[in-house]
C-alpha positions in Angstrom: 68.7 49.7 184.6 68.4 47.2 181.6 71.7 46.3 180.0 70.0 46.4 176.6 70.5 49.5 174.4 68.0 50.5 171.8 68.8 51.8 168.3 66.0 53.4 166.3 66.9 53.2 162.6 68.6 50.7 160.5 70.3 52.9 157.9 74.1 53.2 157.4 74.8 55.2 160.6 72.3 53.1 162.6 74.2 50.0 161.4 77.5 51.6 162.4 76.3 52.6 165.9 74.7 49.2 166.4 78.0 47.4 165.6 79.9 49.7 168.0 77.4 49.2 170.8 77.3 45.5 170.2 80.9 45.1 171.2 80.1 45.5 174.9 76.3 45.6 175.1 73.1 43.8 174.1 71.5 45.9 171.4 68.0 45.9 170.2 67.4 47.6 166.8 64.0 48.9 165.8 63.0 48.5 162.2 59.7 48.8 160.2 60.7 46.3 157.5 60.3 42.5 157.7 63.3 41.9 155.4 65.6 43.9 157.8 64.2 42.1 160.8 64.9 38.7 159.3 68.4 39.8 158.1 69.4 40.9 161.6 67.8 38.1 163.7 68.5 35.2 161.4 71.7 36.1 159.5 73.2 38.7 161.9 73.8 41.0 159.0 72.7 44.6 158.1 73.6 46.6 155.1 75.9 43.8 154.1 77.9 44.0 157.3 78.2 41.2 160.0 76.7 42.1 163.3 77.8 40.9 166.8 75.6 38.1 168.2 74.6 40.5 170.9 72.5 42.5 168.3 68.9 41.6 167.6 65.9 43.4 166.0 62.3 44.2 166.8 59.4 45.8 165.0 57.8 46.8 168.4 58.4 50.3 169.8 56.8 49.0 173.0 59.5 46.4 173.3 62.2 49.1 172.8 60.7 51.2 175.6 60.3 48.3 177.9 63.7 46.7 177.4 66.0 49.7 176.8 66.6 52.6 179.1 69.3 54.1 176.9 68.1 54.6 173.3 69.9 56.0 170.2 67.5 57.4 167.6 69.4 57.4 164.3 66.6 58.5 161.9 66.4 61.1 159.1 65.3 64.4 160.5 62.0 64.5 158.6 60.8 61.3 160.2 62.1 61.8 163.8 59.0 63.6 165.1 56.7 60.9 163.8 58.7 58.2 165.4 58.9 60.1 168.7 55.2 60.4 168.7 54.8 56.7 168.1 57.3 55.7 170.9 56.2 58.3 173.4 53.6 56.1 175.2 56.3 53.6 176.0 58.8 56.1 177.5 59.1 57.9 180.8 61.6 60.3 182.5 63.9 57.4 183.4 64.8 56.9 179.8 67.9 58.5 178.2 68.1 59.3 174.5 71.2 60.2 172.5 70.3 60.9 168.9 72.6 60.6 165.9 70.6 62.7 163.4 72.4 65.6 161.7 69.5 67.6 160.5 66.7 70.0 161.6 63.0 69.6 162.0 61.5 72.1 159.6 57.8 72.5 160.3 55.2 73.6 157.7 54.9 77.0 159.3 58.5 77.7 158.4 57.5 78.5 154.8 55.8 81.7 155.9 58.4 82.7 158.5 60.3 85.9 157.7 61.8 87.2 161.0 64.4 85.5 163.1 61.9 85.1 165.9 59.4 83.4 163.5 62.2 81.1 162.1 63.2 80.1 165.7 59.6 79.1 166.4 59.2 76.9 163.3 62.6 75.1 163.1 63.8 72.8 165.8 66.9 70.7 166.6 66.4 67.0 167.1 66.8 67.3 170.9 64.0 69.8 170.9 61.8 67.4 169.0 62.5 64.6 171.5 61.7 67.0 174.3 58.5 68.2 172.7 57.1 64.8 171.8 58.2 62.6 174.8 58.6 62.7 178.5 62.4 62.1 178.2 64.4 64.7 180.0 68.0 63.5 179.7 68.8 64.0 176.0 72.1 64.1 174.1 73.4 64.3 170.6 76.1 62.4 168.8 78.1 64.4 166.3 81.5 64.5 164.6 83.3 63.2 161.5 81.5 59.9 161.5 81.4 58.7 157.9 79.4 55.5 158.3 81.4 53.4 155.7 84.7 54.1 157.4 83.3 53.1 160.8 81.8 50.0 159.4 85.1 49.1 157.7 86.8 49.3 161.2 88.7 52.5 160.6 89.4 54.8 163.6 87.0 57.7 164.2 86.1 60.3 166.9 82.8 61.8 167.9 81.3 64.2 170.4 78.4 63.4 172.8 76.8 66.7 173.7 74.2 67.0 176.5 73.3 69.3 179.4 73.6 66.3 181.7 76.9 64.8 182.7 75.4 61.3 183.2 74.2 61.3 179.6 77.7 62.0 178.3 79.2 59.4 180.7 76.7 56.7 179.8 77.2 57.3 176.1 81.0 57.1 176.5 80.7 53.8 178.4 78.4 52.3 175.8 80.3 53.3 172.7 84.0 54.0 173.4 86.6 51.6 172.1 90.2 51.8 170.9 88.9 52.7 167.5 86.2 55.1 168.5 87.2 58.1 170.6 84.5 60.2 172.3 84.7 63.7 173.6 82.0 65.3 175.8 80.4 68.7 175.5 77.6 70.7 177.2 77.0 72.9 174.1 74.1 70.8 172.9 72.5 73.4 170.5 75.8 74.4 168.9 76.8 70.8 168.3 73.4 70.0 166.7 73.5 73.1 164.5 77.1 72.4 163.5 76.1 68.9 162.4 73.2 70.2 160.4 74.8 73.2 158.7 78.0 71.5 157.6 75.8 69.4 155.3 75.0 72.5 153.2 78.8 73.2 152.7 79.3 69.6 151.8 76.8 70.0 148.9 78.6 73.1 147.7 81.9 71.2 147.9 80.5 68.4 145.8 79.2 70.9 143.3 82.6 72.6 142.9 84.4 69.4 142.6 81.9 68.1 140.1 82.5 71.0 137.7 86.2 70.6 137.9 87.5 73.0 140.6 90.5 71.7 142.6 91.7 71.6 146.2 92.6 75.3 146.4 89.0 76.3 145.8 87.7 73.4 148.1 89.9 74.7 150.9 88.5 78.2 150.4 85.0 76.9 150.3 85.4 75.0 153.6 86.9 77.9 155.5 84.4 80.4 154.1 81.7 77.9 154.7 82.7 77.5 158.3 82.4 81.3 158.8 78.9 81.3 157.4 77.9 78.4 159.6 79.1 80.2 162.7 77.2 83.4 161.9 74.0 81.6 161.1 74.2 79.5 164.3 75.0 82.5 166.5 72.1 84.4 165.0 69.7 81.7 166.3 71.2 81.5 169.8 74.1 79.0 169.6 77.6 79.4 170.8 80.8 79.6 168.8 82.9 77.0 170.6 81.5 73.8 169.1 82.2 75.0 165.6 86.0 75.0 166.2 86.1 71.4 167.4 85.6 67.9 166.3 81.9 68.2 165.7 82.4 71.5 163.8 85.4 71.9 161.6 86.3 68.2 162.0 83.0 67.0 160.7 82.9 69.7 158.1 86.3 68.6 156.6 85.2 64.9 156.5 81.8 65.6 155.0 82.9 68.2 152.5 85.8 66.1 151.1 84.7 62.5 151.0 82.9 60.5 148.3 81.4 58.5 151.2 79.5 61.6 152.2 75.8 61.7 151.0 75.8 65.5 150.9 79.0 65.7 148.9 77.6 63.1 146.5 74.4 65.1 146.3 76.4 68.1 145.1 78.3 66.0 142.6 75.0 64.8 141.1 73.8 68.4 140.9 77.0 69.3 139.0 76.2 66.5 136.5 72.9 68.2 135.7 70.6 65.7 137.6 67.4 67.0 139.0 66.4 66.7 142.6 64.0 63.9 141.7 66.7 62.0 139.8 69.1 62.3 142.7 66.5 61.1 145.2 66.0 58.0 143.0 69.8 57.4 142.9 70.4 57.7 146.6 69.2 55.1 149.1 69.4 57.5 152.0 68.6 61.2 152.6 71.0 64.0 152.0 70.0 66.1 155.0 71.7 69.3 153.6 69.1 69.7 150.9 66.5 70.7 153.4 68.9 72.6 155.6 69.9 75.0 152.8 66.5 76.7 152.9 66.8 77.2 156.7 70.3 78.6 156.3 69.1 81.0 153.5 66.1 82.3 155.3 68.1 82.9 158.4 70.8 84.7 156.4 68.2 87.1 155.0 66.3 87.6 158.3 69.6 88.3 160.2 71.2 90.3 157.4 74.3 88.1 157.3 76.9 88.5 154.6 76.8 84.9 153.4 77.5 84.6 149.7 78.0 80.8 149.8 74.6 80.1 151.3 72.9 82.5 148.9 74.6 80.9 145.9 73.7 77.4 147.0 70.1 78.4 147.5 70.0 80.0 144.0 71.2 76.8 142.4 69.0 74.4 144.3 65.8 76.4 144.6 66.0 79.0 141.8 67.6 76.9 139.1 70.5 79.3 138.5 73.1 77.8 136.2 75.7 76.1 138.4 78.9 77.4 136.7 77.7 81.0 136.6 76.7 80.8 140.3 80.0 79.4 141.4 82.1 81.9 139.4 80.1 84.7 140.9 80.8 83.2 144.3 84.5 82.9 143.8 84.7 86.5 142.7 82.7 87.8 145.7 84.4 90.9 147.0 84.1 90.1 150.8 87.6 91.1 152.1 87.4 90.1 155.8 88.9 86.7 156.5 88.0 85.9 160.1 85.2 88.0 161.6 83.7 85.7 164.2 86.3 86.0 167.0 
């Protein structure tokens, strides 16, 4: 097997993963942009950070497929399917993919879906997209409290590699693990992926609340109640509970819902300032995945008849233009009395 490891994507998390991989491996980053190719190959820099000499870049997916048997797609969810279609001719069942995308593939048919069964047929996890569009069999997901800036600044972090295959977990650990980057393994692939996607919606709500002046007491309430809703939504579409109580669940939720380095938290703060979705998109250089996931969460809540006031409130603010302060006050005063109802 080739010693080169491929990375698809040159955003903040792609940069962080490439630097981690580059400590012990040759790394080949795929990019579509000439300026990024030049920056990596000539200056050994990406996103303003120095890269190891072992990292290089290419604009050829064929080269990635030929040179790299282990590939890390780190691409926004709305682009993953397109990239998988493009790289598919250069892949075979001997390849291994471990994606780092915390989002969902929401197909056009989702808009008319009403029942849980219809929703499950129109929304897919990233591992399902890879499976649908390529011949790759051994697939994994990377999830956890992985704020890119902290990793790029050399701060310690932990993550989970989830896969149905032990060899995928073991290979991912060998490629990425270091004294500053701790890795746990899990076989709960679907739960890990849903935890990574759904926590982004709670991070948006947290940014909203902080942006209008609420403090840590309310933020703690939001995180714990948000975790409850995440679990009920995930279980309703066939995931397990366990991943939500670990590093990739509550761990990632705490980091994403409390840090100004979180894109989704920042998205919520911008909403609280009165900015439109279009204005926020112009301000942010990378996608806030939670914006799209809110609609999936809301439709699932309605279809499964889940008591989920936070999800409904967030949907009303983002998609129905309900005044933020009114919506959040209604949310805080919600009469739901059961604290833990998912165990």
